[in-house]
C-alpha positions as CSV (number, residue, x, y, z in Angstrom):
1,S,36.9,3.1,20.3
2,I,37.7,3.7,17.1
3,T,35.0,5.0,14.5
4,T,34.0,3.6,11.5
5,N,34.5,5.6,8.1
6,V,33.5,5.7,4.6
7,T,33.6,2.8,2.6
8,G,37.0,1.9,1.5
9,M,38.8,3.4,4.2
10,K,40.3,2.3,7.6
11,P,41.2,3.4,10.6
12,F,44.8,3.5,11.9
13,Y,45.3,5.8,15.2
14,E,43.1,7.3,17.7
15,T,44.3,9.7,19.9
16,V,42.6,11.9,22.5
17,M,43.2,15.5,23.2
18,A,43.0,17.2,26.7
19,P,42.0,20.8,27.1
20,A,45.0,23.0,26.2
21,T,47.0,20.5,24.8
22,G,48.7,20.1,21.1
23,W,48.9,17.7,18.6
24,A,51.0,16.8,15.5
25,D,51.7,14.0,12.9
26,I,52.5,13.2,9.4
27,V,48.8,13.3,6.9
28,K,50.1,11.4,3.9
29,T,48.4,12.1,0.5
30,G,44.9,10.2,0.3
31,Q,44.9,9.5,4.1
32,R,42.3,11.2,6.0
33,L,41.8,13.0,9.2
34,R,39.0,13.4,11.6
35,V,38.3,15.7,14.8
36,T,35.5,15.0,16.4
37,D,34.5,17.3,19.5
38,L,33.0,14.7,22.3
39,E,30.7,16.9,24.5
40,G,30.1,20.1,21.9
41,L,30.8,23.5,21.8
42,Q,34.7,23.3,21.6
43,V,37.0,24.5,19.2
44,V,40.1,22.9,17.7
45,D,43.0,25.7,16.3
46,M,44.3,23.8,12.9
47,A,47.5,24.4,11.0
48,V,49.1,22.8,7.8
49,F,52.2,22.2,6.3
50,N,54.0,20.9,3.4
51,E,55.9,17.7,5.0
52,H,58.8,18.1,2.2
53,N,58.5,22.0,2.0
54,L,58.0,23.1,5.5
55,R,57.8,27.1,4.2
56,E,55.0,26.3,2.2
57,K,51.8,26.3,4.8
58,L,48.5,26.5,5.0
59,S,46.8,30.0,3.9
60,T,43.2,31.0,4.9
61,S,43.4,33.7,2.4
62,Y,44.4,31.6,-0.1
63,S,41.4,29.4,0.7
64,R,38.9,31.6,1.1
65,T,40.2,33.4,-2.2
66,R,39.7,29.7,-4.4
67,A,36.4,28.7,-2.9
68,G,35.1,32.3,-4.6
69,T,36.4,31.3,-8.0
70,E,33.2,28.9,-8.5
71,R,31.6,32.0,-9.5
72,L,33.9,33.2,-12.0
73,G,32.2,33.7,-15.4
74,G,28.7,33.5,-13.4
75,P,25.8,36.1,-13.2
76,D,27.4,37.5,-9.7
77,G,30.6,37.8,-10.1
78,F,33.8,36.9,-8.5
79,H,33.1,36.6,-4.4
80,P,36.1,35.1,-2.3
81,R,33.7,33.6,0.6
82,D,33.8,34.0,4.3
83,R,33.1,30.0,4.8
84,L,34.6,26.9,3.5
85,F,32.2,23.9,2.9
86,E,32.5,20.4,2.1
87,G,34.7,19.3,-0.7
88,D,36.0,23.1,-0.5
89,L,40.3,22.6,-0.3
90,L,42.8,24.1,2.2
91,V,45.6,25.7,0.1
92,S,48.8,26.9,0.9
93,T,50.6,30.1,0.9
94,I,51.6,29.2,-3.0
95,N,48.3,28.5,-4.0
96,G,49.0,24.7,-3.4
97,E,46.1,22.0,-2.7
98,M,46.6,20.8,0.7
99,M,43.8,19.3,1.8
100,R,39.9,19.0,1.0
101,I,36.6,19.4,3.6
102,V,35.3,16.0,2.8
103,A,32.6,15.8,5.7
104,D,31.5,18.4,8.1
105,T,27.9,16.8,10.6
106,A,27.6,20.3,12.6
107,E,23.7,21.4,12.0
108,V,25.5,24.7,10.7
109,K,27.6,23.7,8.2
110,G,30.9,26.2,7.4
111,M,31.2,27.2,10.6
112,H,35.2,26.9,10.8
113,D,36.7,30.0,11.2
114,V,39.1,31.4,8.5
115,H,39.5,35.1,9.0
116,G,41.3,35.7,12.6
117,R,44.5,34.8,14.4
118,M,45.0,32.5,17.2
119,C,44.8,33.3,20.6
120,N,48.1,33.9,22.5
121,R,49.9,34.8,25.5
122,H,49.6,38.4,24.8
123,L,45.9,38.0,24.6
124,Y,45.3,36.4,27.4
125,A,48.1,39.0,29.1
126,A,45.6,41.7,27.8
127,M,42.7,39.9,29.5
128,G,44.0,39.3,33.1
129,E,46.0,36.0,32.7
130,P,49.5,36.7,32.4
131,G,51.5,33.7,31.3
132,K,48.7,31.5,29.8
133,D,49.6,29.9,26.8
134,G,47.4,30.3,23.8
135,C,46.3,28.0,20.5
136,H,49.6,30.0,18.6
137,E,52.2,28.8,21.6
138,I,50.6,25.5,21.8
139,I,51.2,24.5,18.0
140,A,54.7,25.9,18.3
141,G,55.3,23.2,20.8
142,A,53.9,20.6,18.7
143,V,55.5,21.4,15.7
144,A,58.6,22.0,17.3
145,P,60.2,18.4,16.5
146,W,60.3,19.6,12.7
147,G,62.5,22.4,13.2
148,L,59.3,24.7,13.3
149,L,59.5,28.0,15.4
150,P,56.4,30.1,16.5
151,E,57.5,32.4,13.7
152,D,56.5,29.6,11.1
153,I,52.7,29.3,12.0
154,P,50.4,30.5,9.5
155,D,46.9,31.4,9.9
156,T,44.7,28.9,11.6
157,I,41.7,27.0,10.4
158,D,39.5,27.4,14.0
159,L,37.0,24.2,13.6
160,F,33.9,24.7,14.8
161,M,34.5,28.1,15.6
162,N,31.8,30.8,15.6
163,F,33.2,33.9,14.4
164,H,31.9,36.4,12.3
165,H,31.5,39.9,11.6
166,D,29.2,42.6,12.8
167,C,29.4,45.5,9.8
168,A,27.4,47.8,12.0
169,H,29.8,47.6,14.5
170,G,32.9,47.3,12.8
171,W,33.9,44.5,15.3
172,W,34.3,40.9,14.9
173,V,31.9,38.8,17.4
174,L,32.7,35.5,19.4
175,E,30.2,33.3,20.0
176,D,30.0,29.7,21.3
177,G,30.3,27.4,18.5
178,V,28.0,25.4,17.0
179,S,29.1,21.6,17.5
180,K,26.8,19.0,19.5
181,P,28.5,15.9,21.3
182,G,29.9,13.6,18.5
183,D,30.2,16.1,15.3
184,Y,33.1,15.7,13.7
185,I,35.0,17.9,10.5
186,E,37.0,15.3,8.1
187,F,39.7,16.6,5.7
188,E,41.5,14.6,3.0
189,A,45.5,14.8,2.4
190,L,46.1,16.3,-1.3
191,M,49.7,16.4,-0.2
192,D,51.8,14.4,2.6
193,C,51.1,17.2,5.2
194,V,52.6,18.1,8.8
195,V,49.0,18.5,10.8
196,A,49.3,20.9,14.1
197,L,46.1,20.6,16.2
198,S,45.5,23.0,19.7
199,N,42.4,22.4,21.2
200,C,41.8,25.9,22.1
201,P,42.4,26.9,25.7
202,F,40.1,30.1,25.3
203,Y,36.8,27.9,25.0
204,R,35.0,25.2,27.3
205,G,38.1,22.9,28.0
206,T,36.7,20.0,26.9
207,P,38.2,16.8,25.0
208,M,38.5,16.5,21.2
209,K,39.3,12.9,19.5
210,V,41.7,13.0,16.1
211,E,41.6,10.1,14.4
212,L,43.4,9.3,10.9
213,F,42.4,6.6,8.4
214,E,43.2,5.3,5.4
215,G,42.5,3.2,2.2
216,D,42.0,-0.5,2.9
217,T,44.2,-2.8,1.2
218,A,42.7,-5.7,3.1
């Protein structure tokens, strides 16, 4: 059943994403998107586009950079962050404010990858699984109704993905996610957005719930 939300918001849409499937829809300014891990340790890749200018899209690097500006003028100087937390913004390729993280219930906060690229057919072929679609192909299929092509897909924010850098070895480490059953992350749209999700086939392959909320006009 549809869950409750913060005071003043009401649910108007819910679906469950099967493993290795995609979803895309418009999230209007002021509406909220919640992604819930139903069984734990699963990952969802998320891409965001400006509905009215699809060439403007999520920039994870600008989002990290914007998060670092909280220290401007402080004693530690300017340091773009490696994680995004509640209150932080998803910023576009032209620094437009697209969405704000308003809730993150996992015990380890901010564990949502904003550094790597999506899994894709080339990766799976190299791993001995030729022909298998990755998140790139899944998201590209989900946004095709808007006329977007695979080359239009930006780097994604990968929800609940435990992906961190090992400085000693000079490589990135991919480990199990940090979410438990029922954990969710929630975003408020700051512009009219086309949001696309992929229930990542690299992980356990369990369902994820997607909900939309809007202001209560009753």
